[in-house]
N, CA, C and O atoms as a MOPAC input file, in Angstrom:
PM7 MOZYME 1SCF
protein

 N     -9.41500 1    -8.87600 1    19.85700 1
 C     -8.49800 1    -8.06900 1    19.10700 1
 C     -7.06800 1    -8.43200 1    19.51200 1
 O     -6.76900 1    -8.62500 1    20.69000 1
 N     -6.20100 1    -8.51800 1    18.51600 1
 C     -4.81800 1    -8.89500 1    18.78500 1
 C     -4.04900 1    -7.72500 1    19.40000 1
 O     -4.34600 1    -6.56000 1    19.13400 1
 N     -3.05700 1    -8.05800 1    20.22500 1
 C     -2.18700 1    -6.99100 1    20.74300 1
 C     -1.44700 1    -6.30000 1    19.59600 1
 O     -1.14300 1    -6.91800 1    18.57500 1
 N     -1.17200 1    -5.04400 1    19.77700 1
 C     -0.53100 1    -4.23000 1    18.74100 1
 C      0.76600 1    -4.85700 1    18.23700 1
 O      1.05800 1    -4.78700 1    17.04300 1
 N      1.53300 1    -5.45700 1    19.10800 1
 C      2.83300 1    -6.03100 1    18.74000 1
 C      2.72800 1    -7.22300 1    17.79100 1
 O      3.71700 1    -7.58500 1    17.15300 1
 N      1.56200 1    -7.83300 1    17.68800 1
 C      1.39900 1    -9.01100 1    16.83700 1
 C      1.06400 1    -8.67100 1    15.39200 1
 O      1.05700 1    -9.56700 1    14.54800 1
 N      0.78900 1    -7.42100 1    15.08000 1
 C      0.46100 1    -7.03700 1    13.71100 1
 C      1.73500 1    -6.91500 1    12.87900 1
 O      2.81900 1    -6.72100 1    13.42900 1
 N      1.61000 1    -7.02700 1    11.55500 1
 C      2.78600 1    -6.87000 1    10.69400 1
 C      3.40000 1    -5.47900 1    10.84200 1
 O      2.72500 1    -4.51600 1    11.20600 1
 N      4.68500 1    -5.40100 1    10.55400 1
 C      5.43500 1    -4.15200 1    10.69800 1
 C      4.80100 1    -3.02300 1     9.88300 1
 O      4.74900 1    -1.88300 1    10.34600 1
 N      4.32600 1    -3.32400 1     8.69300 1
 C      3.74300 1    -2.28600 1     7.83700 1
 C      2.48400 1    -1.68200 1     8.45300 1
 O      2.24700 1    -0.48100 1     8.32200 1
 N      1.68100 1    -2.49700 1     9.12100 1
 C      0.47000 1    -1.99500 1     9.77800 1
 C      0.84400 1    -1.13100 1    10.97100 1
 O      0.24800 1    -0.07600 1    11.19000 1
 N      1.82500 1    -1.57300 1    11.73800 1
 C      2.26300 1    -0.78900 1    12.89700 1
 C      2.80200 1     0.57100 1    12.45400 1
 O      2.53500 1     1.58300 1    13.10200 1
 N      3.55300 1     0.60000 1    11.36400 1
 C      4.09300 1     1.86200 1    10.85700 1
 C      2.97100 1     2.78500 1    10.39400 1
 O      3.02100 1     3.99400 1    10.62300 1
 N      1.95500 1     2.21100 1     9.74000 1
 C      0.82800 1     3.02100 1     9.27200 1
 C      0.05600 1     3.61100 1    10.45300 1
 O     -0.33300 1     4.77800 1    10.41600 1
 N     -0.16300 1     2.82700 1    11.47900 1
 C     -0.88100 1     3.30900 1    12.66700 1
 C     -0.09000 1     4.40800 1    13.35900 1
 O     -0.65800 1     5.41600 1    13.77900 1
 N      1.20900 1     4.21700 1    13.47700 1
 C      2.04400 1     5.25100 1    14.09100 1
 C      2.01700 1     6.53600 1    13.27300 1
 O      1.97900 1     7.63200 1    13.83200 1
 N      2.03800 1     6.40100 1    11.95100 1
 C      1.96900 1     7.57600 1    11.07800 1
 C      0.66100 1     8.33400 1    11.32500 1
 O      0.66100 1     9.55900 1    11.44800 1
 N     -0.43300 1     7.60800 1    11.39600 1
 C     -1.73800 1     8.24200 1    11.61300 1
 C     -1.76100 1     8.94200 1    12.97100 1
 O     -2.25200 1    10.06600 1    13.07800 1
 N     -1.24200 1     8.29600 1    13.99400 1
 C     -1.26800 1     8.86400 1    15.34300 1
 C     -0.33800 1    10.06300 1    15.50600 1
 O     -0.67800 1    11.01200 1    16.21400 1
 N      0.82300 1    10.03500 1    14.86600 1
 C      1.85000 1    11.02600 1    15.16500 1
 C      2.06200 1    12.06500 1    14.07200 1
 O      2.09800 1    13.26100 1    14.36100 1
 N      2.20300 1    11.63400 1    12.82500 1
 C      2.67900 1    12.52200 1    11.77700 1
 C      1.63900 1    12.91700 1    10.74700 1
 O      1.80800 1    13.92000 1    10.05300 1
 N      0.58800 1    12.16200 1    10.63700 1
 C     -0.37400 1    12.37700 1     9.57400 1
 C     -1.06000 1    13.73200 1     9.64700 1
 O     -1.72000 1    14.03700 1    10.64100 1
 N     -0.91400 1    14.56000 1     8.59600 1
 C     -1.62100 1    15.84300 1     8.58900 1
 C     -3.13200 1    15.61100 1     8.51800 1
 O     -3.59500 1    14.69200 1     7.84200 1
 N     -3.87600 1    16.43000 1     9.20500 1
 C     -5.32500 1    16.21700 1     9.32100 1
 C     -6.02800 1    16.19000 1     7.96500 1
 O     -6.96800 1    15.41600 1     7.78100 1
 N     -5.59600 1    17.01300 1     7.01900 1
 C     -6.26300 1    17.03400 1     5.72300 1
 C     -6.03200 1    15.74200 1     4.93700 1
 O     -6.85400 1    15.38600 1     4.09300 1
 N     -4.94900 1    15.04700 1     5.19400 1
 C     -4.67400 1    13.78900 1     4.50100 1
 C     -5.35100 1    12.60500 1     5.18400 1
 O     -5.53700 1    11.55900 1     4.56300 1
 N     -5.71800 1    12.75700 1     6.44400 1
 C     -6.33300 1    11.64700 1     7.17500 1
 C     -7.68000 1    11.25400 1     6.58300 1
 O     -8.02800 1    10.07300 1     6.57300 1
 N     -8.43800 1    12.22100 1     6.09200 1
 C     -9.71700 1    11.89000 1     5.46300 1
 C     -9.50500 1    11.02600 1     4.22100 1
 O    -10.22900 1    10.05400 1     4.00300 1
 N     -8.51400 1    11.38200 1     3.41300 1
 C     -8.20100 1    10.59100 1     2.22100 1
 C     -7.75100 1     9.18700 1     2.60200 1
 O     -8.17500 1     8.20000 1     2.00100 1
 N     -6.89400 1     9.11400 1     3.60100 1
 C     -6.38700 1     7.82800 1     4.05600 1
 C     -7.50600 1     6.95000 1     4.60100 1
 O     -7.53500 1     5.74700 1     4.34400 1
 N     -8.41900 1     7.54400 1     5.34400 1
 C     -9.55100 1     6.79700 1     5.89100 1
 C    -10.40400 1     6.21100 1     4.77500 1
 O    -10.78300 1     5.04100 1     4.83300 1
 N    -10.70600 1     7.00800 1     3.76900 1
 C    -11.51200 1     6.52500 1     2.64300 1
 C    -10.81400 1     5.38000 1     1.91600 1
 O    -11.44300 1     4.38400 1     1.55700 1
 N     -9.50400 1     5.53500 1     1.70200 1
 C     -8.74200 1     4.50600 1     1.01100 1
 C     -8.72400 1     3.20000 1     1.80000 1
 O     -8.91900 1     2.12300 1     1.23600 1
 N     -8.49200 1     3.30000 1     3.09000 1
 C     -8.47100 1     2.10000 1     3.92900 1
 C     -9.83200 1     1.40600 1     3.95600 1
 O     -9.91300 1     0.18600 1     3.81200 1
 N    -10.88600 1     2.17300 1     4.13900 1
 C    -12.22600 1     1.58500 1     4.19900 1
 C    -12.61300 1     0.94100 1     2.86700 1
 O    -13.20700 1    -0.13700 1     2.84700 1
 N    -12.28100 1     1.59300 1     1.76800 1
 C    -12.58600 1     1.04600 1     0.44600 1
 C    -11.82100 1    -0.25500 1     0.21600 1
 O    -12.37900 1    -1.22700 1    -0.29500 1
 N    -10.55800 1    -0.27000 1     0.58900 1
 C     -9.73100 1    -1.46200 1     0.41400 1
 C    -10.25100 1    -2.62200 1     1.25700 1
 O    -10.31900 1    -3.75400 1     0.77800 1
 N    -10.61300 1    -2.35600 1     2.48600 1
 C    -11.15000 1    -3.39900 1     3.36800 1
 C    -12.47400 1    -3.92100 1     2.82800 1
 O    -12.72100 1    -5.12700 1     2.83500 1
 N    -13.31900 1    -3.01900 1     2.36300 1
 C    -14.61500 1    -3.41500 1     1.80900 1
 C    -14.43200 1    -4.32100 1     0.58700 1
 O    -15.10500 1    -5.34500 1     0.47100 1
 N    -13.53500 1    -3.95400 1    -0.31300 1
 C    -13.28900 1    -4.76400 1    -1.51300 1
 C    -12.74300 1    -6.13100 1    -1.12600 1
 O    -13.11600 1    -7.14100 1    -1.72400 1
 N    -11.87600 1    -6.17000 1    -0.14600 1
 C    -11.29700 1    -7.44900 1     0.30500 1
 C    -12.36500 1    -8.36800 1     0.86400 1
 O    -12.36200 1    -9.57000 1     0.59900 1
 N    -13.28000 1    -7.80000 1     1.63800 1
 C    -14.37100 1    -8.59600 1     2.21300 1
 C    -15.28000 1    -9.12800 1     1.11400 1
 O    -15.71100 1   -10.27900 1     1.16700 1
 N    -15.57400 1    -8.29300 1     0.11400 1
 C    -16.42600 1    -8.71100 1    -1.01000 1
 C    -15.77400 1    -9.83000 1    -1.80200 1
 O    -16.44300 1   -10.79500 1    -2.17100 1
 N    -14.48400 1    -9.71800 1    -2.06800 1
 C    -13.80100 1   -10.74400 1    -2.84900 1
 C    -13.68500 1   -12.05400 1    -2.07800 1
 O    -13.64200 1   -13.12800 1    -2.67700 1
 N    -13.63600 1   -11.96600 1    -0.76800 1
 C    -13.53300 1   -13.14700 1     0.06000 1
 C    -14.86800 1   -13.89100 1     0.15400 1
 O    -14.89300 1   -15.11600 1     0.27000 1
 N    -15.95900 1   -13.15600 1     0.10300 1
 C    -17.26900 1   -13.77900 1     0.24900 1
 C    -17.81500 1   -14.31100 1    -1.06700 1
 O    -18.79600 1   -15.05500 1    -1.06800 1
 N    -17.20700 1   -13.95100 1    -2.17300 1
 C    -17.68700 1   -14.40000 1    -3.49600 1
 C    -17.20500 1   -15.77800 1    -3.83900 1
 O    -17.52100 1   -16.29300 1    -4.91200 1

């Protein structure tokens, strides 16, 4: 796994938002969106 500092700025900001500011009720939505997006990316890459 890469050190946190090596990730793009947008990813670091998203992680900080989740850790610090993200309201708990929105975290479930965010988790679903992230997992769905990652899953679709993996599928498109393997096709």
